[in-house]
N, C-alpha and C positions, 0 to 999 in steps of 0.2 A: 583380306576383306571378304572373300567368298566364304572362307571358313567361319568367319564371325557371323555371317548371315545364317548359316546352317546351325551354328550354336544357339543363336537367338531363337530360331524356330523350335529347336529341341527343348530349350529352356521353357519356352511358352507352352509347348505341348505337355511337358512334364508338370508344369504348374497347374494347367487345366485338369490334368488327370488327378493330381493331388487334391485339387479343390473338389473335384467330383467325388473322390473317395471320402474326403472329409464330410461331404454333404450326405453321403450314403450311410456313414457310420456314426453320425452325431446322435447324442442321446435324444430319446423322445421326450416331449414335454411331460411334466408330471400329470398324472391322471387328475381329472377334475374332482374337486371335493365332493364326497357323497352328499346327496341332497337330504337335508334334515328338516323336519317340520319345526315350527316354532316351539311346540310343546316338547319334542324330543331334544332339541338343543338346550332347552331350559333345564333338562335333567342332568346335563353334563357339566361338571365343575369347570369353570373357565380355565383352570390350570391344565385341563386335559384337551382343550379344543385344538391345540397345536398339533397333536398327533394324528388328527383325522386325515390330514393330507400327507402324512409320512408313510411311505410304503414299507411293508415288512418290518414294522417296529412293534414290539410288545411292551406294554406298560402295566405296572402293578396297580390295580385299582380295587376299590371296595364297592360292590353293587348292593345298594340298599333296596329292600323290597317295599312295595306299596302297603301291603298288609302288615299291621302291627298288632301284637297280642294285647288282649285286655285281661289284666290280672285281677283276681278277686280282692276284695277288701277283707283283711283279716281282723277278726274281733280281738280286743285286748286280751292278752293272756294266751294267745295261740302259741303252741309249743314250736320250737325252732325247726324240728324235723318236718312237721306238717307244712310249715311255711316253705321250706326249701324244696320238698317234694312237689308241692303244688306249683311253685314258680317254675321249676325245671320242666315238669310235664307240660305246662301251658306253653312255655317258650318253644320246646322241642316240637310239640304238635303243630304249632303255627308255622314254624320253619319248614317242617316236612311237607305240609300242605301247600305253602305258598312259593317255595323255592324250586319245586319240581321242574317247571318249564325252563327256568334259567339254567339249572344244572344240566338239563338235557341239551340245551343249546351250547353251553360251554363244552360239554363232552364232545359234541359233534365238531365244534371249532378246534378242539385239541387234536382231533384226528386229522385235521387239515393243517395243523401246525400254527393255528391262529389263537390258541389259548394254552395255558399251562398253569401249574401250581394252583389248582382249584380247591378251595377250602371253605366249606359251608360254616357259618357262624350263627348258632341259634340264639346266643345271648342278645344279639342286636338284630336278628333276622336279616342277615346280609350274607353275601358270598364274596370272598377275597379270591382274586385270580390275576394272572398276567395275560392281557388281551391285546390283540392287534387292533388297528383303527377300524378295520372292517367289522370285527366282532363288537367293538365299542359302539359303533353306530347302530348295529342291529339290536343290541341290548337296550339302547336308549329309546328305541321305538316300541318296546314292549310295554303294554299297559300295566303289567305287574311289577315293573321297575319304577322306583320312586326317584332315585338319584344315583349317579356314578361319580365317585371322587377319587383322588389319588390315595394310595396306601402310603401315607406320609411316614417319614422317619423322625423319631423323637430321640434326642441325645441328652444324656446326663451331663451335668457340669464335670469338667476334668476332676478325677479323684486320685489323689496321691497323699494319703495320710502319712504324717511324720511318725515313724515307728519309735516307740518308747519302751522303756522297761518299767514295770510296775510291780508292787508288792501284792500278791494274791490276797483277796479279801478287803482291799482298800476301797472304800466307798467313793465313787467318782462324784465330782461336785454337782453335776446335774441331777443325779439320783438323790442326793441329800437335799438339794435346793427345792425339789418338788415334794419332798416329804415322804418318799416311798418307804424308807426304813421304818418310819413310824407306823405305816400301814401294816408292815410285817410284824412289828414288835407289839403294837398296841391292839390291833384288831385280829391278828393271826391270819391275815390274808396275804398270800404270796402269788396267787394266780393258779393255784392247783385246780385241775379239772377244766381249764380253759385252753383252747388251741389258737395260736396266732399264726399268721402267714405273712410273707412279704412277696411282692412282685418286684423283682430287682435283678441284680447281676448274678444271682445264685448265692449259695452259702457253703462255706467250708465246714462240712458236718463233723470233721475230725478235730476241729478246734476244741481244746480242753474245756473252754467256757461254754460250749454249745452242744457237744456231742451227746451227753446223757439226756438233754432236753429235746432232742430230735424225736418226733413221734415214731419214726421208723427204727429207733435204736432199741435193741433187745438186751444185749450184754456184749462184753468185749470179745467173747468167743463165738458169737453167732453173727453172720452178716446182717446188715440192717434191712428192714422191709421198706423198700422205696416205692412200691406200687401204692398209689393213693396218697403218698406223702411228699412226692417230688415230681415236678413236671418241667421239661425243657421246651419252651414255646419257640425258641429261636431256630429250631431245625438242626441244631448241631448234634442232637442226639445224646446228650449227657444222661446216662442211666442212673446216676446217683448224684447227690448234692455236691456241686463244685462251684467255685467262684474264681474266675481268672481275672477279675477286675478288682475286687476288694470291697466295693461299695455295699453289696448285699450282706456280706458277713458283718460289716460294721453296723448296719442298721439293725440286723437281727440281734447282735450282741446287746444293743441298748434296750431292746424289748425284753429278752429273756435270759441274757447272759448271766453266768454265775460269777462268783468272786468280786461282787460289788459293782459290776458294769451294767446290770440289767434291772429294769423297773419291776418286772414280774418274773422273778427267778423260779417260781413254782409252775409256770405255764409250760406247755409243750409247743413245738413249732413244726410247721411244714413250709414248703417254699416253691415258688415258680421262678424259673430263670426266663425272663422276657427281654433282658438287655444283654447283648453279647460282650465280648472282651473289651470292645472299644466303647462300651457304654451306650450303644445304639439299639433302638427297638423299632420295628415296623408297627404301625398302628394295629394291623391285623394280629400281630403277636400278642399285643396287650388285650385285645378282645378275647383271643384264645385263652389268655391267662385268667381273665375274669370268669370266663366260662368254666375253666377247670376249678377255680376257687369255689364256685357255686356247687359244683358236683365233681370232686376229684375222682378220676376214673369212672365217671358217670354215676357216682354214689353220693347223694346229698348228705348222707349220714357222716361222711368223712370231711365235710366242709368245716373250715375254721370259724371261730367266733368273731375274730378281728383280722383285718388284712391291712398291712401298712404299705403305702405307696410313696416312697421318697423320690418322686419324679414329677415333672409337670411339663406340659406343652407351653412354650413361651407365649403362644397366642391364647390369652385368657378367655377370648370370645368364642373359641371353637366349641361346637356342640357335639363333637365326635364321640364323646364318652357319656353323654347324658343318659342314654338308655342303659348302659352297663350299670351306672350308679343307681338308677331307679330300681333295677332288678335286684341288685345286691341288697338295697334297703328293704325291698319287699320280702326278701328271703331271710331277713334278720341278721345279715352279715354286715358288721360295722366297718366301713372303709375310712381310712385316714390318709390325707394327702399333704405333701409339703406345699408351701405357698410359692416356692420357686426362689431362685437366687438372682432375680433381675432388678432388685431394689436399687436405690432407695426412692425413686420417683413414684408419684401416685399412679395408680392403675397398672402396676407391674405384676400383680398376682397372676399365676399361671393356672391353666385348666388341668385336671378337673376340679382342683380346689376352689376355683372361682364360681362353681355352680352353687345355687341357693341350697340344694339338698346334699352338698358334700361338705366335709369337715376339713378346713384348711388350717395349717399350722405355720406361724411365723417363728423366727429364731431370736432368742435373747442371750445376753452374756451373763457372766457371774454376778454382775451388779443389776440385773433385771433391766438392762437397756436393750432396745431393739437393735439388732445387728444391721450394719449399713447395707448388706446385700439382701436382706429379707424382703420378699415380694410384698408390695403394699396394695391396698384397695384404693378406690372402690372397684368392685367387680364390674365387668361389662354387663353383667346381668342385674345390676342395680342394687346390690347388697353390700354391706360392710364386710370386708375381708382383711386379714385372716379372721377365723373364728376365735382362736386362742393362740397363745405363744408358749414356747417351751425352750429349755436350754439347747443352743445350737452353735455355740462358739467354743472352740478348744475342747470338744467332746471326745473323751477317750473310750474306745470300744475295741472289739476283736478285729483282727486282720487275718487273712489266709496264712496258713503255715504255723498257727499257734501263737502268733505275736499280737501286739496291741499297738494302737496308734491314735493320734489326736487329729481331728478334722473339724472344719467349719461348714455350716450349711443348714438350710431348712430341712435338708435330708436327714440331718442329725436330730433336729427338733421333733419331727413327726413321730419317730418311734418312742419318744418319751410319752407322747399322748396315747399311742397305740398300746404301750405297756400299761399305762394308767387305766385305759378302758378294759384291758385284760383283768386288772385287779377289781374293777367295778363289776365285771361279768362274774368273777368268782364270788363276789359278795352277793350279787343278785343276777342269776342267770337269765331272768326274763327281760333284761334290758334290751331295747332295740335302739336304732340310730337316733330317733328323736329324743329318747330318754337320755342317752349318753351325751348328746350335744347340750341339752338343757342343763344337766348336772355339771358338766365341765364349765359352761359359761357362768352359771350361778355361783360356783365356788372358786372361780379364778381370782387371783390377786389382781385387783384393778390397777392398771397402768395407763398412763396417758391423760390428756386433759379432759376428754369426754369418754364416756363408756356406753357402748363400744366405740372404737375408733379404727381407722384404716391402717394403723401401724401395729398395734398389739391385739386388735380384736377386743375381747372382753378382759384380756390380761393374761398373765402367766399362770399356768395350771397349778393347782394345789391337790396333789394326789390324796392326801389324808382327808381333806374336806370332801373331796369328790366321793371317795369310798365310804365315808361316814354317811353321806346322803344316800348313796346307792344302797347301803346296808340298812338304812333307816334305823341307825343305832340310837340308843338313848344318849341324851346330851346333858352335861353338867356345866353350868355357867356360874359366875360369881365375881366378887370383887374383894381384893385384899387391901386392907388399910392399916395404918398405924393406930394402935389402940389408944395412944396418948394424944395424938394430934388430929386423928381422923384423916390425915393426908394419905393419898394412895401410895402403896408400896409397889413401885414400878419395876420390879425385878424379882427373881426367884422362881420357884417351881411349885406346881401342885401335882401331887402323886396320888394315883388311884390304885390301891392294893386290894385285889379280890379277897373276900373273907374266907372262901373255901378253896377254889383253884382257878387258874386262868392267868392271863398276862397282866403284868403291872404296866400301867400307862402313866406317862408323865407329860405335862404341858407347861410351857413357859408363861409367866405372868407378864402381861403387856405393860407398856409404859404408863398407862392410866390405871393400873392396878387390876384390870379385868383379866379373866381367863375363860376359856371354852374348850371342852374336850368331849368328843363322842366316844363312848365305850359300849361294850356289849352289855346286855341286860344282866343284872345280878346285884349282889350286895358288896359294897366297898367301904374300906377305911380310907378317907380322903385327907391328905396332909398338905398344908401350905407351909413352905419354908422359904426364908429369905435371909440373906446375910445381915447380921446385926439385930436379928429378932429371934425370940423363942418360937420354935415351930409349933403348929397347932393342928390337932387331928380331930376330925368329925367322924365318928364310928357308925357303921351300919347304915350307910347311905344306900337306899334302894334305887337302882336305875332300871327304868322300864323302856322297852323298845318304842321308839317314836315319840318319846316325851322329853320335855326339857325341865330340869331340876335346877334351882338356884341355891347355891351355898356360898355365903359370904364369910370372910375371915377377918378378924381384928387381931393383929399380932403385937405382942408386947415387946418394946425395945429392950435389948440387953444393956446392962451398965457399961460405960465406956471409960477409956483413958485417952490421952493425946500423944501424937507424934508431931513435933514442931521443929522449925529450923530455918536456915537461910539458904538461898540459891544465888550463887554469884559466879562471875566469869573468872577462871583461874588466871593469875598473873595481874589482873587489873582490879579485881574485887568489885567490879560493877554488878549491881543487882540485875538479875535476869528474869524475864517473864517466861515461865516454864509450866509444863504439865506434869503433875505427880500422879502416878498410877500405882495402886496397891494391887499387886499380882494376885490372881485367883479370887478377886472380890469385885463387886461393881463400883468400888470407890475410886473416883478420879477427881482431880481438882486442878484449877489453873490459878497460879499466884504470881505476884511480882515481888521478888526479893524474899519476903517472909511467907511461910506457910504454916498451917496448923490443921491436923486431921483428927477427928474424933472416931475412935475404933473400939470394938469390944476387946476384952482381954485376949491376948494371944501373941503370936510371933508372925511378923510380916516381912515381905520383900517389896521394896519400893523401887520404881523406875522413874527417872526424871529426864524429860526431854525438853530442849529449847532450840528454836530454829538457829541453824548455823553452828551448833555446838555438838560435841560428842555426848553420847548418852551415858548417864551415870546410874549406878545401881547401889542398893544397900540391902543386904540379906539379913534375916533373923533379927529384925528390929523388935524388941519386946515392948508390949503394952500391958500395963496393969490398971485395974479399975481405979479411977481418980488420980492416976499418976500422969507425968508428962515426960516423954522420952525425946531428947534433942538429937537431931541428925542434920548436919549441915552438908551442902553439896557444892562442889566447885567444878564447873564444867569447862573443859578445854575447847577453844575454838576448833571447828572441823574444817578440813580442806574442802574446796568446792570444785565441781566439774561442770562442763557444758555438755548437756545431753541433747543431741539432735535425734528425736525419736519419731521418725516418720511412720513407724509401725503402729502408732496410736490411731492412725486413720483406718487401720485394717483390723481392729480389735486384737492387736498383738503387740501392744506397747511394752517397753521394758522398764518404764520409769519406776514401777513398784519395787523391782529388785534393788534399785539404787536408793530408794527411800528407806 
């Protein structure tokens, strides 16, 4: 009992000592939040206010200056180099004068460990840095600081193109769809003399479809000249063009790639790596990228004509890049942006494409239908978006390592437009942003119920029509009719053969018999030809730049004979409703049981199809003038399958294969 009392006393004493020790060693309460005036607090983005009470924490921010440069108005026709030099000098002078105090304070803070990674940005008159709460508060109280906001991270959609094999020289569907080959062949414009850039994940400059078009490429025995042609804004320090993600190589291939993958294969390219291997970019990296594009290595003479941006901030209302875009436009550098892949709801267009003075591109498929993922308008800035649309589904282009792959996205659509602008600039080097957007929207294939609309914009781009307008080429229009009945001949071609030298141009006759073709100034022999008619040539047609000439044709029908017969089901003899197609001609007909086709003299292959039955063919069926050749067809019933094709919801259905 006595021992127990001693033990109790000892336990009590130890507990008191422990309590006293804990009291002495407990953490001090956090320091009070620094006092901020209402005006200073208003300068700090709400997303940063939490760090003000956090001790010894640095956060990456962008410090925007109060003073903003005033750029001069350039008269129409001002040359590109004058524009770029003036813009760069104005921006840099404003930044040097207005950022001096902030830079000095940041340098002093860095010496105390309260700031790091200080990077002045003259294109937006801001300074990027990593700062402590103490430095943040101090900067916010400066009268020369307008705003402090987070240096946000922008992430590309996951990119994993399906690698495919392809035959060199094969024209990819998107290149054909927008009419780029006709620009090369008819107008002789391939982009020669134009420089394009992309701000992306980099480019594999060794890719066979890209290597020789790199502006830094000299020949295979001399190392490339990378200075002024390549910039790594991520801080990883890549000294030559590389791409450890693949996205940038793919977009560059669609702009200038050889072997049928690029819209402007005659243009040269330079590039900025602003997205790392994970497809992520800090906002400050993107400002640095725009800055470099305006003056690569500080030299505006090295700036590109067009810069593709296959990326977007999911917040279409952010104004983070408005100044960059305005300065590029003033410098005569045309920037193209993807509309983003956040569709299909309204208001899903991303920034900077959402800006009124930026060009946003939506994605269409091979049938000119808007892709489900394509970002839609209206823009938070109150304008219709996208501006135009372009192929962006199952687009095949280059991948790092010399391979090729197919991918979907507005990222794939934007370089079709950037490549088209490169063709337009080759045709008319004086074009600036407002010219390019006007021409693209005026010449686009109208899609959707109202024009423009927030799904397609003004429609899917037409490279040929756009370059014709940019070139101010002469235009020949007309109508082709049947000389006997005066009915329109809604098929066939009109060919323009230069009388001396030049490129032969061909255009299709529309369903209503009309045609239109822009051609270079000169004298042409113009020939209208259609199946079943004698061709007709109008010789010595003089085409003048900027004028429209009308040439109508009345074609004489050729004498005909007939092919006739019966179409039945094998085994039962039941008459079938079927479609008869005459191969390599525009002739097709639908008949039930009996059919009869009037055709010019010759030898033909017929294909007969009926729902639920095997396809039947007949080759080398002769036709003589005034004669009647009989060919009967017996079609066997076809087996049926149940196809559950969920891929149709993702622009990747398989039903066409089975059809």
